[in-house]
LUMRO-697842 format. One record per residue (C-alpha): residue number from 1; residue in one letter; x, y, z. Coordinates in Angstrom, 3 decimals, padded with zeros to 6 digits. Last residue first. Example, Ala and Ser with C-alpha at 12.3 -4.5 7.8 and 13.67 -1.06 7.14 Angstrom:
residues 2
+-----+---------+----------+----------+----------+
: num : residuo :        u :        v :        w :
+-----+---------+----------+----------+----------+
:   2 :       S :  013.670 : -001.060 :  007.140 :
:   1 :       A :  012.300 : -004.500 :  007.800 :
+-----+---------+----------+----------+----------+
This chain:
residues 246
+-----+---------+----------+----------+----------+
: num : residuo :        u :        v :        w :
+-----+---------+----------+----------+----------+
: 246 :       G :  021.769 :  011.087 :  010.259 :
: 245 :       Q :  019.190 :  010.952 :  007.466 :
: 244 :       E :  021.724 :  009.266 :  005.169 :
: 243 :       E :  022.642 :  006.762 :  007.902 :
: 242 :       R :  018.967 :  005.979 :  008.499 :
: 241 :       A :  018.408 :  005.347 :  004.772 :
: 240 :       G :  021.389 :  002.984 :  004.672 :
: 239 :       G :  020.030 :  000.981 :  007.598 :
: 238 :       L :  016.626 :  000.856 :  005.983 :
: 237 :       A :  018.003 : -000.574 :  002.747 :
: 236 :       A :  020.338 : -003.045 :  004.471 :
: 235 :       E :  017.585 : -004.210 :  006.821 :
: 234 :       L :  015.285 : -004.574 :  003.817 :
: 233 :       D :  017.766 : -006.794 :  001.966 :
: 232 :       R :  018.342 : -008.934 :  005.070 :
: 231 :       L :  014.591 : -009.412 :  005.566 :
: 230 :       G :  014.125 : -010.379 :  001.929 :
: 229 :       Q :  016.963 : -012.876 :  002.147 :
: 228 :       E :  015.391 : -014.471 :  005.235 :
: 227 :       S :  012.040 : -014.722 :  003.495 :
: 226 :       G :  008.585 : -013.205 :  003.991 :
: 225 :       I :  010.202 : -009.927 :  005.017 :
: 224 :       E :  009.383 : -008.008 :  001.853 :
: 223 :       H :  010.872 : -005.159 : -000.159 :
: 222 :       F :  009.584 : -003.648 : -003.407 :
: 221 :       R :  011.751 : -002.416 : -006.253 :
: 220 :       E :  011.573 :  001.245 : -007.238 :
: 219 :       A :  009.605 :  002.858 : -010.099 :
: 218 :       A :  006.031 :  001.838 : -009.309 :
: 217 :       A :  003.554 :  001.645 : -012.194 :
: 216 :       L : -000.161 :  002.047 : -011.498 :
: 215 :       A : -002.361 : -000.523 : -013.197 :
: 214 :       R : -006.167 : -000.264 : -013.230 :
: 213 :       L : -008.493 : -003.154 : -012.477 :
: 212 :       R : -011.998 : -003.064 : -014.026 :
: 211 :       G : -011.302 : -004.778 : -017.359 :
: 210 :       R : -013.489 : -007.746 : -016.412 :
: 209 :       A : -010.599 : -010.226 : -016.653 :
: 208 :       A : -008.491 : -007.906 : -014.485 :
: 207 :       L : -011.187 : -007.723 : -011.801 :
: 206 :       D : -011.533 : -011.516 : -011.763 :
: 205 :       R : -007.796 : -012.243 : -011.558 :
: 204 :       Q : -007.313 : -009.692 : -008.784 :
: 203 :       V : -010.187 : -011.140 : -006.768 :
: 202 :       A : -008.870 : -014.698 : -007.166 :
: 201 :       D : -005.400 : -013.474 : -006.162 :
: 200 :       F : -006.918 : -012.193 : -002.920 :
: 199 :       G : -007.147 : -015.761 : -001.670 :
: 198 :       L : -010.387 : -017.186 : -000.321 :
: 197 :       P : -011.468 : -019.082 :  002.792 :
: 196 :       A : -015.262 : -018.697 :  003.150 :
: 195 :       G : -016.784 : -016.853 :  006.113 :
: 194 :       A : -018.802 : -014.403 :  004.018 :
: 193 :       P : -018.965 : -014.943 :  000.261 :
: 192 :       L : -017.442 : -012.036 : -001.702 :
: 191 :       A : -019.655 : -009.267 : -003.130 :
: 190 :       E : -018.987 : -006.965 : -000.144 :
: 189 :       I : -015.281 : -007.118 : -000.932 :
: 188 :       V : -015.692 : -005.582 : -004.375 :
: 187 :       E : -018.361 : -003.189 : -003.059 :
: 186 :       R : -015.796 : -001.626 : -000.715 :
: 185 :       R : -013.949 : -000.091 : -003.636 :
: 184 :       L : -010.321 : -001.037 : -003.808 :
: 183 :       A : -006.839 :  000.486 : -003.816 :
: 182 :       T : -004.093 : -002.105 : -004.198 :
: 181 :       A : -000.624 : -002.167 : -002.647 :
: 180 :       G :  001.769 : -005.127 : -002.845 :
: 179 :       Y :  003.744 : -004.535 : -006.037 :
: 178 :       D :  001.841 : -007.162 : -008.029 :
: 177 :       I :  004.401 : -008.221 : -010.621 :
: 176 :       H :  005.038 : -007.228 : -014.217 :
: 175 :       D :  006.356 : -009.250 : -017.195 :
: 174 :       L :  003.490 : -011.718 : -017.525 :
: 173 :       A :  003.466 : -012.217 : -021.298 :
: 172 :       P :  006.705 : -014.205 : -020.973 :
: 171 :       D :  004.848 : -016.936 : -019.022 :
: 170 :       P :  007.349 : -018.712 : -016.786 :
: 169 :       P :  007.120 : -022.525 : -016.662 :
: 168 :       A :  004.919 : -024.075 : -013.957 :
: 167 :       G :  006.746 : -025.844 : -011.130 :
: 166 :       P :  004.796 : -024.123 : -008.382 :
: 165 :       R :  001.716 : -022.407 : -009.845 :
: 164 :       R :  002.116 : -018.829 : -011.014 :
: 163 :       K : -000.526 : -016.367 : -009.838 :
: 162 :       E : -002.200 : -015.084 : -012.978 :
: 161 :       Y : -003.331 : -011.517 : -013.468 :
: 160 :       R : -004.245 : -010.328 : -016.935 :
: 159 :       A : -004.796 : -007.029 : -018.734 :
: 158 :       V : -004.095 : -004.867 : -015.689 :
: 157 :       L : -005.062 : -001.514 : -017.118 :
: 156 :       D : -003.313 :  001.807 : -017.717 :
: 155 :       G : -001.836 :  000.808 : -021.077 :
: 154 :       S : -001.924 : -002.963 : -021.251 :
: 153 :       V : -000.255 : -004.661 : -018.294 :
: 152 :       A :  000.333 : -008.379 : -017.809 :
: 151 :       T :  000.777 : -009.518 : -014.220 :
: 150 :       N :  002.190 : -012.514 : -012.343 :
: 149 :       S :  005.986 : -012.242 : -012.379 :
: 148 :       A :  007.680 : -014.912 : -010.256 :
: 147 :       D :  009.939 : -013.193 : -007.737 :
: 146 :       L :  012.642 : -010.525 : -007.689 :
: 145 :       R :  013.855 : -010.925 : -011.281 :
: 144 :       G :  010.990 : -012.532 : -013.226 :
: 143 :       E :  010.477 : -009.639 : -015.638 :
: 142 :       N :  009.802 : -007.317 : -012.685 :
: 141 :       R :  008.141 : -004.260 : -014.134 :
: 140 :       Y :  006.416 : -003.233 : -010.904 :
: 139 :       V :  002.683 : -002.919 : -010.356 :
: 138 :       A :  000.451 : -000.886 : -008.039 :
: 137 :       M : -003.126 : -002.098 : -008.330 :
: 136 :       T : -006.063 :  000.235 : -008.840 :
: 135 :       G : -009.508 : -001.191 : -008.153 :
: 134 :       L : -013.170 : -001.091 : -009.137 :
: 133 :       A : -012.684 :  001.227 : -012.113 :
: 132 :       D : -015.510 :  003.232 : -013.674 :
: 131 :       P : -015.058 :  006.079 : -011.177 :
: 130 :       H : -011.501 :  006.856 : -012.340 :
: 129 :       A : -010.040 :  009.742 : -010.274 :
: 128 :       C : -010.887 :  007.965 : -006.989 :
: 127 :       L : -008.949 :  004.935 : -008.167 :
: 126 :       D : -005.873 :  007.005 : -009.032 :
: 125 :       R : -005.896 :  008.830 : -005.709 :
: 124 :       L : -006.128 :  005.506 : -003.860 :
: 123 :       P : -003.290 :  003.994 : -005.904 :
: 122 :       A : -001.090 :  007.054 : -005.135 :
: 121 :       M : -001.637 :  007.139 : -001.353 :
: 120 :       Y :  001.111 :  004.606 : -000.660 :
: 119 :       D :  003.644 :  006.930 : -002.285 :
: 118 :       F :  006.628 :  004.681 : -003.061 :
: 117 :       P :  009.355 :  002.702 : -001.312 :
: 116 :       L :  007.145 : -000.301 : -000.490 :
: 115 :       Y :  007.651 : -002.430 :  002.598 :
: 114 :       S :  005.768 : -005.725 :  002.530 :
: 113 :       D :  005.224 : -008.191 :  005.415 :
: 112 :       G :  001.916 : -006.879 :  006.715 :
: 111 :       Y :  000.471 : -006.641 :  003.227 :
: 110 :       T : -001.382 : -003.754 :  001.610 :
: 109 :       M : -004.982 : -002.757 :  000.921 :
: 108 :       L : -005.893 :  000.874 :  000.282 :
: 107 :       F : -009.464 :  001.975 :  000.882 :
: 106 :       V : -012.591 :  003.193 : -000.894 :
: 105 :       P : -016.097 :  003.086 :  000.633 :
: 104 :       A : -014.377 :  002.593 :  004.024 :
: 103 :       L : -014.077 : -000.870 :  005.528 :
: 102 :       H : -014.861 : -001.539 :  009.186 :
: 101 :       P : -017.989 : -003.678 :  008.741 :
: 100 :       L : -016.217 : -005.566 :  005.895 :
:  99 :       A : -013.301 : -006.844 :  008.028 :
:  98 :       R : -014.444 : -010.462 :  007.617 :
:  97 :       R : -014.473 : -009.937 :  003.863 :
:  96 :       L : -010.900 : -008.625 :  003.989 :
:  95 :       A : -009.806 : -011.728 :  005.891 :
:  94 :       G : -011.483 : -013.933 :  003.291 :
:  93 :       A : -009.578 : -012.083 :  000.567 :
:  92 :       T : -006.209 : -012.846 :  002.190 :
:  91 :       G : -006.983 : -016.363 :  003.350 :
:  90 :       L : -009.617 : -017.276 :  005.927 :
:  89 :       L : -007.496 : -018.930 :  008.614 :
:  88 :       A : -009.748 : -020.839 :  010.996 :
:  87 :       P : -010.449 : -020.147 :  014.693 :
:  86 :       G : -011.060 : -016.413 :  014.198 :
:  85 :       D : -009.624 : -014.398 :  011.328 :
:  84 :       D : -009.363 : -011.387 :  013.634 :
:  83 :       T : -010.254 : -007.768 :  012.952 :
:  82 :       Y : -008.363 : -004.849 :  014.416 :
:  81 :       R : -008.639 : -001.066 :  014.402 :
:  80 :       L : -005.803 :  001.462 :  014.594 :
:  79 :       S : -006.139 :  005.257 :  014.535 :
:  78 :       L : -002.948 :  006.669 :  013.064 :
:  77 :       G : -001.055 :  009.554 :  014.674 :
:  76 :       A :  002.219 :  007.607 :  014.728 :
:  75 :       F :  000.418 :  004.703 :  016.407 :
:  74 :       Q : -002.960 :  004.633 :  018.126 :
:  73 :       D : -005.137 :  001.724 :  019.291 :
:  72 :       G : -002.355 : -000.473 :  020.661 :
:  71 :       M :  000.708 : -001.397 :  018.610 :
:  70 :       A :  002.542 : -003.960 :  020.748 :
:  69 :       A : -000.427 : -005.435 :  022.604 :
:  68 :       R : -002.593 : -005.630 :  019.491 :
:  67 :       I :  000.219 : -007.247 :  017.510 :
:  66 :       A :  000.809 : -009.819 :  020.274 :
:  65 :       D : -002.909 : -010.582 :  020.350 :
:  64 :       G : -002.758 : -011.419 :  016.637 :
:  63 :       L : -000.391 : -014.312 :  017.200 :
:  62 :       H : -001.590 : -015.924 :  013.936 :
:  61 :       G : -004.731 : -014.074 :  012.849 :
:  60 :       V : -004.728 : -010.349 :  012.177 :
:  59 :       C : -006.470 : -007.995 :  009.774 :
:  58 :       L : -005.203 : -004.561 :  010.828 :
:  57 :       V : -007.487 : -001.674 :  009.888 :
:  56 :       V : -005.568 :  001.584 :  009.601 :
:  55 :       E : -006.890 :  005.137 :  009.906 :
:  54 :       G : -005.438 :  008.565 :  009.207 :
:  53 :       F : -003.533 :  008.037 :  005.990 :
:  52 :       G : -001.448 :  010.944 :  004.730 :
:  51 :       A :  001.625 :  009.317 :  003.162 :
:  50 :       A :  003.656 :  009.986 :  006.323 :
:  49 :       A :  001.137 :  007.986 :  008.367 :
:  48 :       L :  001.377 :  005.066 :  005.939 :
:  47 :       R :  005.170 :  005.166 :  006.029 :
:  46 :       D :  005.233 :  005.236 :  009.854 :
:  45 :       L :  002.827 :  002.296 :  009.917 :
:  44 :       L :  005.195 :  000.250 :  007.771 :
:  43 :       W :  008.312 :  000.983 :  009.813 :
:  42 :       A :  006.467 :  000.288 :  013.078 :
:  41 :       G :  005.131 : -002.973 :  011.651 :
:  40 :       F :  008.677 : -004.240 :  011.071 :
:  39 :       P :  009.428 : -004.024 :  014.789 :
:  38 :       R :  012.435 : -001.753 :  015.283 :
:  37 :       G :  016.242 : -002.050 :  015.376 :
:  36 :       A :  016.951 : -002.461 :  011.669 :
:  35 :       V :  014.151 : -005.024 :  011.312 :
:  34 :       P :  012.756 : -006.865 :  014.348 :
:  33 :       L :  009.858 : -009.187 :  013.521 :
:  32 :       L :  006.599 : -007.634 :  014.714 :
:  31 :       F :  004.497 : -007.940 :  011.550 :
:  30 :       K :  005.970 : -011.385 :  010.950 :
:  29 :       P :  004.246 : -012.627 :  014.106 :
:  28 :       T :  006.558 : -013.564 :  016.999 :
:  27 :       R :  006.388 : -016.846 :  018.918 :
:  26 :       E :  006.699 : -019.430 :  016.137 :
:  25 :       T :  007.589 : -016.674 :  013.679 :
:  24 :       R :  011.381 : -016.757 :  014.110 :
:  23 :       P :  011.468 : -020.580 :  013.860 :
:  22 :       R :  010.188 : -020.252 :  011.191 :
:  21 :       M :  010.337 : -017.543 :  008.532 :
:  20 :       R :  008.959 : -019.583 :  005.625 :
:  19 :       T :  005.931 : -020.531 :  007.738 :
:  18 :       G :  004.898 : -016.949 :  008.400 :
:  17 :       L :  001.497 : -018.014 :  009.711 :
:  16 :       G : -000.389 : -015.217 :  007.994 :
:  15 :       G : -002.670 : -012.726 :  009.744 :
:  14 :       A : -001.153 : -009.364 :  008.839 :
:  13 :       L : -003.254 : -008.080 :  005.950 :
:  12 :       I : -003.059 : -004.308 :  006.362 :
:  11 :       V : -006.024 : -002.089 :  005.491 :
:  10 :       A : -005.429 :  001.585 :  004.767 :
:   9 :       Q : -008.025 :  004.317 :  005.261 :
:   8 :       P : -008.077 :  007.958 :  004.177 :
:   7 :       P : -009.452 :  010.276 :  006.879 :
:   6 :       S : -013.227 :  010.566 :  007.319 :
:   5 :       A : -015.040 :  013.574 :  005.856 :
:   4 :       D : -017.347 :  011.485 :  003.699 :
:   3 :       A : -016.886 :  010.632 :  000.026 :
:   2 :       R : -013.342 :  009.586 :  000.719 :
:   1 :       M : -010.240 :  011.229 : -000.744 :
+-----+---------+----------+----------+----------+
């Protein structure tokens, strides 16, 4: 998957404050919130290991020391590395820029509060098969159901990405949503300004406008623990999966 012999790499953005989940997140980061009897991060890392990743970089911030203490340097066969936002939150893209020394030439980026029932390796395989692309973003045909849709797809490309502003009317052209897993080339992050707060949505919007962001359709809905309803939905899904396995 990588040009060298190193194992495939995933990067998890897990530094947010989790304001919508307070008071749960005042002492526990979202990544460690209990879900179906385990810390959420254990479920996510298990999925990444099962998909074939060998290394994970965790971008932490709020209560990052708790994540380090809970997960250590190895988990489910994965080698874990950590980077910290530092005294000021840098945003999702800013956190990736801070992690630049640890990034592989191509890597998968996902979120520390998202659980995706699909092959996490698929965006990375797609990007590696298309050398002209700078990223491959997993998308889901949402049509405003689970959250505000933010993506227009044309063929195999993201034609437009636009994060909806609060109070803005829905745009019918945006019928897909960012699924929460994007494969990227390191050069995309290297081009960002160091130390500046920046959201990843700005990167997605720019790559789409340049025709360099591919779209990979996911069939099943995503899960997230950024809200109480999302956490309940995921607990129900994971609980059902455990019963089927039992």
